C-alpha positions in Angstrom: 4.5 12.4 25.6 6.3 9.0 25.5 9.2 8.7 23.0 10.3 5.3 21.9 12.3 3.5 19.2 11.0 0.2 19.4 7.3 -0.9 19.5 7.9 -3.8 21.9 7.8 -2.3 25.9 8.4 -4.6 28.9 6.2 -4.8 31.4 8.1 -2.5 33.8 8.1 0.5 31.3 4.7 0.0 30.9 3.9 0.1 34.6 5.8 2.9 35.1 4.4 4.6 31.9 1.0 4.1 33.8 2.1 5.6 37.0 3.2 9.0 35.5 1.0 9.0 32.6 -2.8 9.3 32.3 -3.1 9.0 29.0 -1.7 5.4 28.7 -4.6 3.2 27.3 -4.0 -0.7 27.5 -6.0 -2.4 25.2 -7.0 -6.1 25.5 -6.5 -8.1 22.2 -6.7 -11.5 23.7 -8.2 -13.9 21.0 -8.5 -18.1 19.9 -9.4 -18.2 16.1 -11.1 -21.6 16.8 -12.9 -20.2 18.9 -14.2 -16.7 18.6 -15.7 -15.3 22.0 -12.9 -17.1 23.9 -10.9 -14.2 24.2 -13.6 -11.3 25.3 -14.8 -14.2 27.5 -11.1 -14.2 29.1 -11.1 -10.3 29.7 -14.9 -10.2 31.2 -13.2 -12.6 33.8 -10.2 -10.3 34.4 -7.6 -8.0 32.8 -5.3 -5.4 33.1 -7.1 -2.3 35.1 -8.6 -0.1 33.0 -8.1 -2.2 29.8 -10.6 -1.9 27.2 -11.3 -4.8 24.5 -10.9 -5.3 20.7 -12.1 -8.1 18.6 -10.2 -9.2 16.1 -13.1 -10.1 13.7 -15.5 -7.7 15.0 -13.1 -4.7 15.2 -9.9 -5.4 13.4 -11.6 -7.7 10.2 -14.2 -7.1 8.0 -16.8 -9.7 6.7 -15.6 -12.1 4.1 -15.8 -11.6 0.4 -14.7 -13.1 -2.5 -11.1 -11.5 -2.6 -9.6 -10.0 0.4 -8.7 -13.1 2.4 -10.4 -14.4 6.0 -9.3 -11.3 7.4 -9.7 -8.5 5.2 -9.3 -4.9 6.5 -12.2 -2.9 7.0 -13.2 0.2 5.9 -10.9 3.4 7.1 -14.6 4.8 8.3 -14.9 1.7 10.1 -11.6 2.0 11.9 -11.6 5.5 12.5 -15.2 5.0 14.1 -13.8 1.7 16.4 -10.9 4.1 17.6 -13.1 7.2 18.3 -15.2 4.5 20.4 -12.1 3.7 22.3 -11.3 7.3 23.0 -7.9 7.2 21.0 -6.7 10.8 20.7 -3.4 11.9 18.8 -1.8 12.2 22.3 -3.0 8.7 23.7 -0.1 6.6 24.2 -1.8 2.9 23.2 -0.4 -0.3 24.6 -1.8 -3.5 22.7 -1.7 -6.9 24.9 -2.5 -10.6 24.3 -1.8 -13.9 25.6 -1.1 -15.8 22.4 2.6 -14.3 21.7 1.7 -10.9 20.6 0.0 -12.1 17.3 -3.1 -10.0 17.8 -1.3 -7.1 19.3 0.6 -6.9 16.4 -2.3 -6.7 14.3 -3.5 -3.8 16.3 -0.2 -2.1 16.6 0.0 -2.3 12.5 -3.8 -1.0 12.1 -3.1 2.1 14.4 0.3 2.6 12.7 -1.3 2.5 9.2 -4.1 4.9 10.3 -1.4 7.6 11.2 -1.2 7.5 15.2 2.2 8.0 16.5 2.2 6.3 19.9 1.2 2.6 19.5 3.2 -0.3 21.4 2.8 -3.6 21.9 3.7 -5.4 25.7 6.1 -8.1 26.0 5.2 -11.2 27.7 1.3 -10.5 27.8 -1.1 -11.0 30.2 -0.2 -13.8 32.0 3.1 -12.6 33.1 1.5 -9.2 34.3 -0.5 -10.9 36.1 1.7 -13.4 37.8 3.9 -10.5 38.4 1.6 -9.1 40.7 0.3 -6.2 38.7 -3.1 -4.8 38.9 -5.9 -6.7 37.1 -9.7 -6.9 37.8 -13.0 -7.1 35.9 -14.7 -4.0 35.7 -15.4 -3.1 32.0 -14.5 0.7 32.0 -16.0 3.7 29.4 -13.9 6.1 27.8 -15.2 9.6 26.4 -15.7 9.1 22.4 -13.2 10.9 20.2 -13.1 11.8 16.6 -10.3 10.3 15.4 -9.2 11.2 12.3 -6.7 8.6 10.2 -3.7 9.6 8.7 -3.4 6.9 6.4 0.4 5.7 5.9 -0.2 4.4 2.6 3.4 2.9 2.3 3.0 0.0 4.9 -0.1 -1.6 2.7 0.1 -3.6 -0.1 -2.0 -5.0 -3.0 -2.1 -8.8 -4.8 -1.3 -6.9 -8.2 2.1 -5.4 -6.3 2.8 -8.6 -5.1 2.2 -10.2 -8.3 4.6 -7.4 -9.7 7.4 -8.2 -7.1 6.8 -12.3 -8.3 7.3 -10.9 -12.0 9.9 -8.4 -11.6 11.9 -9.8 -8.3 11.6 -5.9 -7.0 10.9 -6.9 -3.7 11.7 -9.5 -0.9 8.5 -11.9 -0.1 8.6 -13.0 3.7 6.2 -15.7 4.5 5.6 -16.0 8.3 3.2 -18.9 8.4 4.4 -22.7 10.2 7.5 -24.0 7.7 5.1 -27.3 6.8 2.7 -24.4 5.2 5.3 -22.5 3.5 6.6 -25.8 2.3 3.3 -26.6 0.8 3.6 -29.9 2.7 0.1 -29.1 4.6 -2.8 -26.8 4.3 -5.0 -26.9 7.7 -6.8 -24.1 6.7 -6.9 -22.7 3.7 -8.2 -24.8 0.3 -4.8 -24.5 -1.6 -1.0 -25.7 -0.2 1.8 -23.8 -1.4 3.5 -20.3 -0.9 3.8 -17.3 -3.1 7.1 -18.4 -5.9 10.3 -16.7 -4.6 9.3 -16.1 -1.1 11.1 -16.5 1.9 10.5 -18.0 5.4 10.3 -16.7 8.9 7.5 -18.2 11.1 6.1 -15.6 13.4 7.1 -17.5 16.6 10.7 -17.4 15.5 10.6 -13.6 17.0 10.1 -15.4 20.7 12.4 -16.7 23.2 11.2 -20.2 24.7 9.8 -18.3 27.6 7.5 -16.1 25.3 9.5 -13.1 25.9 10.5 -11.4 22.6 14.1 -11.5 21.4 16.9 -9.1 21.4 17.4 -6.7 18.8 20.4 -8.4 17.8 18.9 -11.8 17.8 16.0 -10.4 15.8 18.8 -8.9 13.4 20.5 -12.7 12.7 17.3 -13.7 12.2 16.9 -11.3 9.1 19.8 -11.1 8.0 18.7 -13.1 4.7 16.9 -9.6 4.1 19.0 -6.4 3.1 17.6 -3.3 4.9 17.6 -1.6 1.3 15.3 -4.2 0.1 11.4 -3.5 0.1 10.0 -6.3 2.4 6.3 -7.6 1.5 5.1 -9.8 4.8 2.4 -12.1 4.2 1.1 -15.1 6.3 -2.4 -16.9 6.1 -4.7 -13.9 6.3 -2.4 -10.9 7.5 -2.8 -11.9 11.3 0.4 -13.3 11.8 2.7 -11.5 9.6 1.9 -8.3 11.8 4.5 -9.4 14.2 7.3 -9.9 11.7 6.4 -6.2 10.4 6.5 -5.5 14.0 10.1 -6.9 14.3 11.4 -6.0 10.8 10.1 -1.9 11.8 12.4 -2.5 15.4 15.2 -3.4 13.1 15.1 -0.3 11.2 13.7 -1.9 8.0 12.2 1.1 6.5 10.4 -0.5 3.6 8.2 -2.9 4.9 4.3 -3.7 3.5 1.6 -6.0 4.8 -0.1 -8.3 2.0 -3.3 -7.9 4.5 -5.4 -10.5 1.8 -2.3 -12.8 2.2 -2.3 -16.2 1.2 -6.1 -16.5 1.6 -6.7 -13.8 -0.5 -3.7 -14.9 -3.2 -5.4 -18.0 -4.1 -8.6 -16.6 -4.9 -7.2 -15.0 -7.9 -7.2 -17.5 -10.8 -4.1 -18.1 -12.7 -1.9 -17.0 -9.5 1.3 -18.9 -9.3 1.9 -21.0 -6.7 5.0 -22.7 -5.2 5.6 -25.9 -3.0 8.0 -28.6 -2.2 5.6 -31.4 -2.9 7.4 -33.9 -5.0 
């Protein structure tokens, strides 16, 4: 069994796990929001040897409705089926990877952790670095024996728009916006129909967790990055649709923050409710 304090794992650590633990399961999460088939096409071309593929929209999101945002969470039953199809059981060590700075791998990390799986990690640096370092890749799509995955929900990891509204009104939580600064300021909105932010939200663009070479920053650097948030605070993290908020949840978790919730619907859900307050820096 692998024990670890941080969910972010170096390539060398993961290689050592694979060499010494047959229950390690690599899951390829590569994805491009503008080209939904791109990630699976790249996976079919080549991937970490033995890795299975999971799709952001087909596996980790439900269909879009009036509320819930652009990437609503699937039902728990649906997620259980997906994880069972991947062959995940209580002892499986899951390592998620992508080639997009960890955004989509972090979504899988969050989902599995929310479902109560205790051994899930995100590969630092991503697939290109793995391949260029000479580690095993191939184009074989493996099969695994299906399991009966049973969720043990960690309810405290998820929040609703009603709870976010209460936090805005009562100031009983720190709200963290993970989008680019221009979107946070409400100066531009290239995706959603309304620009702005949830009132009172602090800002930390998710890519700020990474160094220029794409590696995750050290915990010391991350601690300085998030020093505007007290570790005793309740923290609500959001982005556009609940995907790129996950790297910030991951970072805060790695730093030992105990009360960190994902607003899964995020901004794209918030703006679907009439009368929800909006803040902007537009003059």
